[in-house]
N, C-alpha and C positions, 0 to 999 in steps of 0.2 A: 189357487195353489201358491204362485211366488208368492203370494203376501206372509202366507205365512212362513213357507223356506225366510223371508226378510225378515219375520220375528224372531229368527235361531240367530238371526248376527247379532242380536245382542248376546244372545247365551255363547257364542264363540266369542265375543270379548270378557264375556267375565271367565271364563273359563281362558282363556288365554292373561289376562290378568293374574290367576290363578297360579299359575304358573308350567301349562301345557305347551310344551313345545311344538313346532309345524309340524310331525311325519305325523303327533297324537292330534292334533285339530284339522289333522287333513281325513284321519280315520272316522273322525267324530264326525267330518261334514258329507262324507259318505254314507255316513250310517244317519243320518236325522235328514237329508238335506239330498244326496245327489242322488239315494236309494227312492225314496219322495217322488220327484220327480218322473223318474226311468219307470217307476210302477205306475206312474199317472200316464206317464206318454202311450201306451197302449187303446187309452182309452181318446185320447186327445188326437189321433194318429190322422183320423176324418177331418178335424177342423182344424188342423196346425196351418198358417198360415204364415207366410212372411214376417208380419210383425211380428207375433204370435212365439219364433223362434229367436227374432233379433231380442226378443227381451230375455228369454233362456239363457241365449249366450250371456247376454248384459248379467245379466245375474252372474253366472258361473267365471266371470272376466271379474265381476266385482270382488268375488270372493278371491280370485287367485291375485289380486292387487290387496288387496286386504292382510295376507298372506293366513288364509284358510286352509290353502289346496297346497299342493306342489305342481298341477297342471295344470292349462288352463284345458277344459272341458266344451264342446259345443255340438249342437244340435242340426243337422244339412237337413233340409227341404228334400235334394234331390231325391235320395233313396230312403229318406222316412226310416234310416236308423241309426240313435243317436252315436255320434263317436264316443262316447263313455262305454256303452257296449261296447262296440267294435276291440275297442283295447282293451277290452277284460276277460272278452271270449276267446283272443288269440292264445296258442298254446304257450307254455311260460318252455323254456329251457332251462 
């Protein structure tokens, strides 16, 4: 899964080269990367360990560092709910 998402980094670089700004890149990342990881999360849940959690979080950090996202997302192993899901599940005012 992370291999496929890492391949999307190449696409995101090309989109940035074509002139997409950081907000537009963030939308694309949410659509083609984060959604895929969160969808697969329900299947990974019983098998998710500390090493896999660190790899996923490192990938999210890498996306932020490269300027593809506007916030760093993380998956925590304690409560088994991705932080990104908690952020989007909160009602907006």
